[in-house]
C-alpha positions in Angstrom: -3.3 -44.1 -19.4 -2.7 -44.7 -16.1 0.4 -43.6 -14.8 1.9 -45.1 -11.2 4.1 -42.7 -9.0 5.3 -44.2 -6.2 6.9 -41.7 -3.1 9.8 -42.7 -1.0 11.4 -40.8 1.1 14.6 -42.4 3.0 14.5 -45.6 0.9 11.1 -46.7 2.6 7.9 -46.2 0.5 5.5 -43.9 2.2 2.5 -43.6 -1.2 1.5 -44.0 -4.8 -0.3 -41.8 -6.1 -2.5 -43.2 -9.2 -3.6 -41.5 -12.1 -6.4 -42.2 -14.6 -5.6 -39.4 -17.6 -8.7 -39.6 -20.5 -11.0 -37.0 -22.2 -9.2 -33.7 -23.3 -6.1 -31.8 -23.3 -8.0 -29.2 -20.8 -9.4 -32.0 -18.8 -6.4 -34.5 -18.2 -4.1 -31.2 -17.5 -6.3 -30.4 -15.1 -6.0 -34.3 -14.1 -1.8 -34.0 -14.1 -2.5 -30.7 -11.6 -4.7 -32.9 -9.3 -1.9 -35.4 -9.1 1.2 -33.4 -8.1 -0.7 -31.9 -5.7 -1.5 -35.2 -3.2 2.0 -35.8 -4.7 3.4 -32.5 -3.2 1.1 -33.5 -0.3 2.3 -37.2 1.0 6.1 -35.4 0.4 5.4 -32.3 2.5 4.0 -34.4 5.7 6.5 -36.6 5.1 9.1 -34.1 5.3 7.6 -31.9 8.0 6.4 -34.7 10.5 10.2 -36.3 9.7 11.3 -32.7 11.4 9.2 -32.6 14.0 10.7 -36.0 15.2 14.4 -33.9 15.6 12.8 -30.8 17.5 14.7 -30.4 19.8 12.0 -30.4 23.7 12.1 -26.6 24.4 13.2 -24.6 27.2 10.6 -23.5 29.9 11.3 -21.7 33.8 14.5 -22.3 33.1 14.6 -26.8 33.0 13.6 -28.5 30.3 9.7 -29.1 29.6 8.3 -32.5 28.9 7.1 -34.5 26.9 3.2 -35.3 28.2 2.8 -37.3 24.3 1.2 -36.3 20.9 -1.4 -33.7 19.5 -2.8 -34.1 15.7 -2.7 -30.8 13.8 -5.1 -30.6 10.7 -2.9 -27.8 8.8 -3.4 -25.6 5.4 -0.5 -25.4 3.1 -0.8 -25.0 -0.7 -0.8 -28.5 -1.5 -4.1 -29.1 0.0 -4.4 -30.1 3.8 -2.0 -31.9 5.9 -2.3 -33.6 8.7 0.1 -33.8 11.6 1.0 -35.2 14.8 3.4 -32.8 16.8 4.9 -34.2 20.4 2.7 -31.7 23.6 5.7 -30.3 26.5 4.5 -29.0 29.5 7.1 -27.4 32.2 6.1 -28.7 35.7 7.2 -25.0 37.5 4.7 -23.2 35.4 2.1 -25.8 33.3 2.0 -24.1 30.4 1.4 -25.8 26.7 4.8 -25.9 24.7 3.8 -27.5 20.8 7.8 -26.5 18.8 7.0 -27.8 15.7 3.9 -25.5 15.5 6.2 -22.5 15.4 7.0 -24.0 11.9 4.9 -25.1 10.7 1.9 -22.4 11.1 2.2 -19.1 10.3 1.0 -17.5 13.7 -1.9 -18.3 15.7 -3.2 -19.8 12.1 -4.0 -23.0 10.6 -2.5 -22.2 7.0 2.2 -23.0 5.9 3.9 -19.5 5.3 4.1 -20.1 2.0 -0.5 -20.5 2.0 -0.4 -17.6 4.6 1.8 -15.4 1.4 0.1 -16.7 -1.3 -3.2 -15.9 0.6 -2.6 -11.8 1.5 -0.5 -11.6 -2.1 -3.7 -12.2 -3.7 -5.9 -10.1 -1.5 -4.0 -7.3 -2.0 -5.7 -7.2 -5.5 -8.4 -9.1 -5.5 -12.0 -8.8 -3.8 -12.0 -10.9 -0.2 -15.6 -12.3 -1.6 -13.3 -13.6 -4.5 -10.6 -15.0 -2.9 -12.7 -19.1 -2.1 -13.1 -19.4 -5.4 -9.0 -18.0 -6.7 -7.7 -20.5 -4.4 -9.7 -23.0 -5.6 -9.4 -22.5 -9.2 -5.5 -21.7 -8.4 -4.3 -24.2 -5.4 -7.4 -26.4 -5.5 -7.9 -25.3 -1.8 -10.7 -24.5 0.4 -10.8 -22.0 3.0 -13.0 -20.0 3.7 -14.0 -16.3 4.9 -13.3 -15.9 7.9 -10.2 -17.4 8.0 -8.9 -16.2 4.9 -9.9 -12.4 6.4 -7.7 -13.3 9.6 -5.1 -13.6 8.6 -4.4 -11.1 6.4 -5.5 -8.3 9.0 -3.2 -10.1 11.3 -0.2 -10.0 8.9 -1.1 -6.6 7.0 -1.2 -5.7 11.6 2.7 -6.3 11.7 3.6 -4.6 8.6 1.5 -1.3 9.9 2.9 -1.9 13.2 6.1 -1.2 11.7 5.0 1.7 9.6 4.0 3.1 12.5 7.2 2.3 14.6 9.3 3.9 11.7 6.7 7.1 11.7 6.9 8.1 15.5 10.9 7.3 15.2 11.2 10.4 12.3 9.2 12.5 14.2 12.4 11.8 16.5 15.2 12.4 14.0 13.2 14.2 11.8 15.1 17.9 13.3 18.5 16.2 12.4 17.6 16.9 9.4 18.3 12.5 8.3 22.0 13.2 8.8 21.6 9.7 10.1 20.2 8.4 7.2 22.4 6.8 4.7 21.2 7.3 1.5 20.2 4.1 -0.9 20.2 5.6 -3.7 22.0 9.1 -4.9 20.5 10.5 -8.1 20.7 13.9 -9.2 17.2 15.7 -9.2 14.1 13.5 -6.2 10.8 15.3 -6.8 8.3 14.5 -3.8 4.7 14.6 -3.7 1.9 14.0 -1.0 -2.0 14.1 -1.1 -5.2 12.6 -0.4 -7.5 10.7 -1.0 -10.9 9.2 0.2 -12.6 5.8 1.3 -15.9 4.6 2.4 -15.8 3.2 5.8 -19.0 1.3 7.1 -19.5 3.4 10.1 -22.5 6.2 9.6 -23.8 9.2 10.4 -26.7 11.2 10.2 -27.5 13.0 7.6 -27.7 16.9 8.7 -31.1 18.1 8.3 -32.9 14.7 7.6 -33.6 13.2 10.7 -33.7 8.7 10.7 -31.3 8.9 7.4 -27.8 8.0 7.8 -25.2 7.9 5.5 -21.4 6.0 5.7 -18.5 8.3 6.5 -15.7 8.5 4.2 -12.0 9.0 5.7 -8.5 10.7 3.7 -5.5 8.3 3.5 -2.4 10.5 3.5 -0.2 9.3 0.2 3.6 10.4 -0.3 5.2 9.9 -2.9 9.4 10.1 -4.0 10.1 10.0 -7.0 13.5 10.0 -8.8 15.2 8.8 -12.4 18.3 6.6 -12.8 20.9 7.5 -15.2 19.4 5.2 -17.6 16.3 8.3 -17.1 14.3 5.5 -15.6 11.8 6.2 -13.3 11.5 5.0 -9.8 9.5 5.9 -6.8 8.7 5.0 -3.3 4.9 5.5 -1.6 4.5 6.0 2.2 1.3 6.5 3.6 -1.1 7.0 6.6 -3.6 8.2 9.1 -2.2 9.7 11.3 -2.0 14.0 11.6 0.3 15.4 8.9 3.4 16.9 11.4 3.2 13.0 11.7 2.5 11.9 8.5 5.5 14.7 6.8 8.2 13.5 9.1 7.7 9.7 7.5 7.8 10.6 4.1 10.6 13.4 5.4 13.0 10.5 5.9 12.1 8.5 2.7 13.1 11.7 0.2 16.7 11.0 2.3 16.7 7.5 2.2 16.2 8.2 -1.8 18.9 10.7 -1.8 16.8 14.2 -1.4 19.7 15.6 0.9 22.1 14.7 -1.4 20.2 15.6 -4.4 21.2 18.9 -7.2 18.2 19.6 -7.8 14.8 19.3 -5.2 11.3 19.6 -5.9 8.2 19.3 -4.5 5.1 19.5 -6.0 1.9 19.0 -5.1 -1.6 21.0 -5.0 -3.8 23.3 -3.4 -4.1 21.2 -0.1 -2.8 23.9 2.7 -1.6 20.6 5.1 1.0 19.1 1.9 2.2 22.7 2.1 2.7 22.3 5.3 4.6 19.5 5.4 6.8 21.2 2.6 7.6 24.4 4.6 8.3 22.2 7.4 10.5 20.1 6.1 11.0 20.2 2.9 11.2 23.7 3.0 14.9 23.9 1.0 12.8 22.2 -2.1 11.5 24.5 -5.2 7.1 23.9 -4.4 5.6 23.8 -7.9 1.7 23.9 -7.5 0.5 21.2 -9.5 -0.6 22.9 -13.6 -3.7 20.8 -14.0 -4.6 22.3 -10.2 -4.4 25.5 -11.2 -5.7 25.2 -14.6 -9.6 24.1 -12.6 -9.0 27.1 -11.0 -9.1 29.4 -13.6 -11.3 27.4 -15.6 -13.8 27.5 -12.4 -13.5 32.0 -12.0 -14.0 31.7 -16.3 -17.2 30.0 -16.3 -18.6 33.0 -13.6 -17.0 35.4 -15.5 -18.0 34.5 -19.0 -21.4 34.2 -19.9 -21.0 32.1 -23.1 -19.2 29.3 -24.4 -16.1 31.3 -26.7 -15.6 33.3 -24.0 -15.1 31.5 -21.4 -12.6 29.7 -23.9 -10.6 33.3 -24.7 -11.3 34.1 -21.0 -9.2 30.9 -20.1 -7.0 30.9 -23.4 -5.9 34.0 -21.9 -5.3 33.3 -18.8 -3.3 30.4 -19.0 -0.8 31.5 -21.4 0.1 33.5 -19.6 0.4 32.1 -16.9 2.9 29.9 -18.6 5.0 32.1 -20.1 5.0 35.1 -17.2 4.0 32.8 -13.9 1.6 33.7 -11.0 3.6 37.3 -11.3 2.0 37.8 -15.0 -1.4 36.5 -14.0 -2.1 38.6 -11.0 -0.9 41.7 -12.9 -3.5 40.1 -16.0 -6.3 39.7 -12.9 -6.2 42.9 -12.0 -6.6 44.6 -15.9 -10.0 42.4 -15.4 -11.2 43.0 -12.0 -12.2 47.0 -13.1 -14.3 45.9 -16.2 -16.2 44.0 -14.1 -19.2 43.8 -11.4 -21.4 42.0 -8.9 -20.1 38.0 -9.2 -18.0 38.1 -12.2 -15.8 40.6 -10.3 -16.2 38.9 -6.9 -15.0 35.3 -9.1 -11.1 37.6 -10.2 -10.8 38.9 -6.6 -11.0 35.1 -5.1 -9.1 33.5 -8.4 -6.1 36.7 -7.5 -5.8 35.9 -3.2 -5.6 32.0 -5.0 -2.8 32.9 -6.8 -1.2 35.6 -4.2 -1.5 32.1 -1.9 0.6 29.6 -4.3 2.8 32.5 -6.6 5.6 31.2 -5.3 4.9 28.1 -6.6 4.0 29.3 -9.8 6.8 30.2 -11.9 6.2 27.5 -14.7 8.6 28.6 -17.5 11.5 28.6 -15.4 10.0 25.2 -14.6 10.2 23.9 -18.4 13.6 25.3 -19.0 14.5 23.2 -16.1 13.5 19.7 -17.5 11.3 19.7 -14.2 7.7 17.8 -13.9 4.6 21.1 -13.9 2.0 17.8 -12.7 1.2 15.4 -10.1 0.8 12.5 -12.1 3.2 10.3 -10.7 0.8 10.9 -7.3 -2.4 10.5 -8.6 -1.5 7.3 -10.3 0.2 5.8 -6.6 -3.0 7.6 -4.5 -5.4 5.3 -7.2 -2.4 1.9 -7.0 -1.7 2.4 -3.6 -5.9 2.6 -2.8 -8.2 3.7 -5.3 -7.4 0.2 -6.9 -7.8 -1.6 -4.5 -10.8 0.6 -1.4 -13.1 2.3 -4.5 -14.6 -0.9 -6.4 -17.7 -0.8 -6.4 -20.0 -1.1 -3.2 -17.3 -1.3 -1.0 -17.1 -0.4 2.3 -14.0 -0.8 5.1 -13.4 -1.5 8.4 -10.5 0.7 10.4 -8.5 -2.5 10.6 -9.4 -4.2 7.0 -8.6 -0.7 5.4 -5.0 -0.6 6.9 -4.3 -3.8 6.9 -5.0 -3.7 2.9 -3.0 -0.7 2.5 -0.3 -1.7 4.5 0.2 -4.9 2.0 0.1 -2.9 -0.9 2.1 -0.4 0.0 4.9 -3.5 0.6 4.1 -4.6 -3.2 4.3 -1.6 -5.2 8.4 -0.3 -3.2 9.1 -4.0 -3.6 9.7 -5.2 -0.1 7.1 -8.4 0.3 9.6 -10.9 0.2 12.0 -9.1 3.2 8.3 -8.4 5.1 7.9 -11.6 4.9 11.7 -13.4 5.5 10.9 -11.5 8.7 7.7 -11.8 9.7 6.8 -13.4 13.2 3.0 -13.5 14.0 1.9 -14.6 17.4 0.9 -18.1 18.0 
């Protein structure tokens, strides 16, 4: 089979693509795909070249820049490599050169089109960088170098991060107004707010204490906030915010996101978290009118840790834990404190110390441990959605085997992943402006 495709543009033939289809069905399909790439490249190249001819000369220093001939630009697109000629203009006053067609053709300073840059960045949110050249070759028949991929992801991610930081700074200024100027995008009856931190490995190192000459990689924490709610069909929705700034600044961003998700108008306001002190500081500062809920699993871990120090064998450990958690589930933190009081007098040494430490922990969170009332109201007593959000946003992409990140790389990829998870991907790209 030898199909032939003649390409005409405005009544003028601009190219011919001939195929020689043979082999297995799989081989034929790949040959057809290659033909489509060739046709697309001819059509795109011709269309862009014609659009360039119609592009007006730019203004500079208050006057029209002068045409100084043509320059060839090689550009990567989703259809492969393009070879385009565009006019070069020069301002007679300041000497600055202009290539107006580049503003339309290129994604910022990169020698690739915006549609290709968009696909590259989307692949980078889920795949390791060393895999990307092969994926682009297999999926689009493109040859892109690792460095070119890395640069465009860093640049686009940096724009997303700068927008987030600007929003975070504005959030602090608006925080004292309690979000009164924020128009909610949804109005659910119940809104649940959570925050947590997740560690990732950097490429920075430090000396290991007590081991001169030995070094280890440094781990850093990414803060993640989640606002979740149910719609009228009881379907769950969530929006995420993240950052590496101070808890005060991060908390302001989380509070503003909550307001956009109808927090102020909701009948039921919940704040669920684990025992992290900075998380509860955010609640006390911004979300003080929400019902605080300590994650049940986190509280249970403390009970189990104490039990292993109080009891000697597995049977007694399980019995002690069952009694403690049953009391906690039915009578809350107050009931558990009373039960622990009855246990203290029977113990000495390390077992007594373990019970005292558990009592201190429960005392700190006693207002957040009314689990019986939470269950009666149908409220969540765990932070599973928060844990899942940390994994989706950071863990899956930044914590793979052997991964360690530069600060710019970690921030760029996380910013791009957040756009996808928040369903803001296409909105972001529609308004993206990169410096050429």
